[in-house]
N, C-alpha and C positions, 0 to 999 in steps of 0.2 A: 796533831788532831783537829786544829783548827782547815788547818786544806780541807783534810781530808768533810768536814764538815759545809764547807764552801761549796763542796764539790758537790755536794749530797743535796744541797740549796737550792745550785743550780741544775739539777739534774731533775728536780721534782717542778722549778719556774718553767723550764721543757715542755713537760711533763702536759704541764697545766695549761699551758699555750695550743700547744697542739691539740691538743682535748678542744681548747675552746675554740678554734679554727674550724675545727671538723664538727660541733655544734651548729657554727653559724653557718658553713654550708651548705649543712642540711635544712636549716630554717630557709637558707635564702630557695633553692631549689623546690621547698615545700613552698614557697609563698608561691617561686613562677611557676610550680605545676597548676597550681590552685588557680592560679589568675587566664593560666591556658583552659583548663578544665570549663571558665566560665564566659570565656568568649563561643565557644564550643557554641552550633548552631545547629542542631535536629532538626534530618529534613526524613518528612516520611516518603518512602521513598513505592508509589502505585504503579503495577507493572502493565493495568492495565492506560492509564496514562502517557506513562513515560517514558520514551522513545532512549535504545539503548545504541543505536547511529544515526546520524546525518548525514547526508549529503547535499548540498547545492550544484547548481547546472548540469544535470547528469546530463553525461551525454556518453552511450556504450554501445560499441558496433555485438553483435552475436554469429559467427559463424557457425555452420552445419558443415562438417568432415571437410574442412577444412576452408571453405567456401564462406565471405561474410555473406547474410542471409537477409540480415534482420537490424535495426539502427533504432535506439531507444532513449528520445530525449524527455524530459524530466523538469521543471526548474526544482523540484524539493521532494526528497525523498528520506524519509522515516523509518524505522526498524524499532519494532516491539515484540521481538521475541521472546519475550521473558513474560508477556501477556498470555493466560490460561487460552487464546486461541490467538496463537501467536500470528500477526497478521504486518504488511506494508502498507507506508499510508505517502501517496504524492498529492497533495495538499494544492499543488499547482496544474498547468497544463502537464498532460500527461499524451505521450505520443510516442505512439509505434509502426515503425513502416516494414516491411516485408518486397526485397531486392528480388528479383532475375538473377541468371548468371552475369549480363552486362549491367548492373544494377541499375534498370529501369524499376521503380516503385510499382510492384505489382497487388500492393494490395497494401491501407493501413489502417489505424484506427486511433482514434481524437477522443477528447474528454477532458472538460475542467477539472477534476479531480479521480481519485483512483484508487480502490481499497484488493488487496490482494490478500488473502487468507490459505496462507500456509500448509495448513495439514487437509482442510477442504480442497485443497486446489484450486479456489473459488478464486473471481475476478467479479471487483462489482464498479462499474462506469457510472457516474454521477456526473447530471447537465452538460448539453451539447455533446451531446453523444452522435458523432459521426466514423463511419464504415464505410469501407469500400472494401470490398470482397474479389476475388478471383479474376469475375466474369465482366469489372468494370461497373457491378451496382454498386449505388452509394443509397445507405440506411443513415437517417436521421431522426430520434431518440432525445429524450430526457435521463434515461437509465437503462441500465442493457445488464446480466450478470454474462458471464461465461465462465461453465464448471468443465471443467478441463474433464475431469474424473466421467465425467456421465456423458462428454462429446457434445456437448450440446449449449447453446444462446437462448437467452430468451429476458421477456420483460414484462409487463402487465400496465407501460407505458405508452403512448399513444407514437405510429410508428409513420415515418412516410417513406417508401422506396420508392428509388428513380431507376429503374431498369434499365441495361446496356444497349437496347434499342428505343431506348426514348421514354417510355410508359410510364405513368408517377401510377404511387400505388398510395392510399392512406388508411391506415387503421386506427381505428380509433378503441381498441384496447387492447392492445399489447401484438406480440408475436414468440414462435418458438421457430430454432434451428438449429441443423446441423452446425457442426464451429468455424465449419468451412463458408456458414452464409452461402448455400447456393441450390439450397435448397429450404423452405420453412414456410410455413404456416399464420396467417392473422387472423387471434379474437378478434372479434368487435361486436358491440353491437346495434353499430352504424360503421359504413364504410363507403368511401366513394375511388370507385375504379375508374382508372383511364388506361382500358390494354388492349392490346391489338389482336383484330379478327382473330389473325395468326400464333397468337400464344398461344399452346397450349397447357396441362397443367403438367407434363413433367415438365418442363420449362422453366415452369413460372413460381415451379411448388406448391400451387393452388389445388384442393380438392372440390371439382367441382364447379358448376358455376356460382359467381358472386350475390348469394340468397344476404339478408337480412339474418342472426343470427341474434339470439339471447348470449348475454352475459357466459363467458366459459368459468369456470373458479380459476381462483386464484393461483397460479404459476411459481410465485415466489417462496423461498423460505421460508418460513414458519416461525424465526426469530431475526428481527430486524438485528439488520448486517452493519446500519448507519452508526458510526460511533459517535461520540459529541464532538 
């Protein structure tokens, strides 16, 4: 009888000890979870200003029909694909060149900063924009847009064009061109021209003789595309 009571009493102690250990573990786990929650810092995600991908020192070769045709160089590439209007941002020097079949540079584009808006298929180049077209003409301006959907390039900033024959054209109110930049119009309030007598409207892209014109309406998009 005594033995049975002893066994029963020992069993109660075992159950009590097990319960105490379980309660202690729950307490410790609850305390640990509580501390962990206190250490969590909530971060607000703004898709308009928070990039989802970043790459530095970008050098990329692009092929066409199995032949390397383009090379892209960018100091930094940020992707904002969660933004309302998804875009790429190149905050450092952006450079693209096009090769011929023996890898000579046929055309090139360079700027301090560049944006590409995916849905609009629109490039926005800012700062020391330099373009060389397939004819060897050079275009220098401070800002330029390339609308791939519309197939045109345009700006409302000062533009200097050094033509393939050495002539220089300086427009003071922007320009509009086809996307190959082989045929273009210059909008201006005043313009300085140095064009050879042999130049024609077909080869230069100008319409009529150089005359002083009133400023043309703005040809830029209605909403600002420059990001803060």
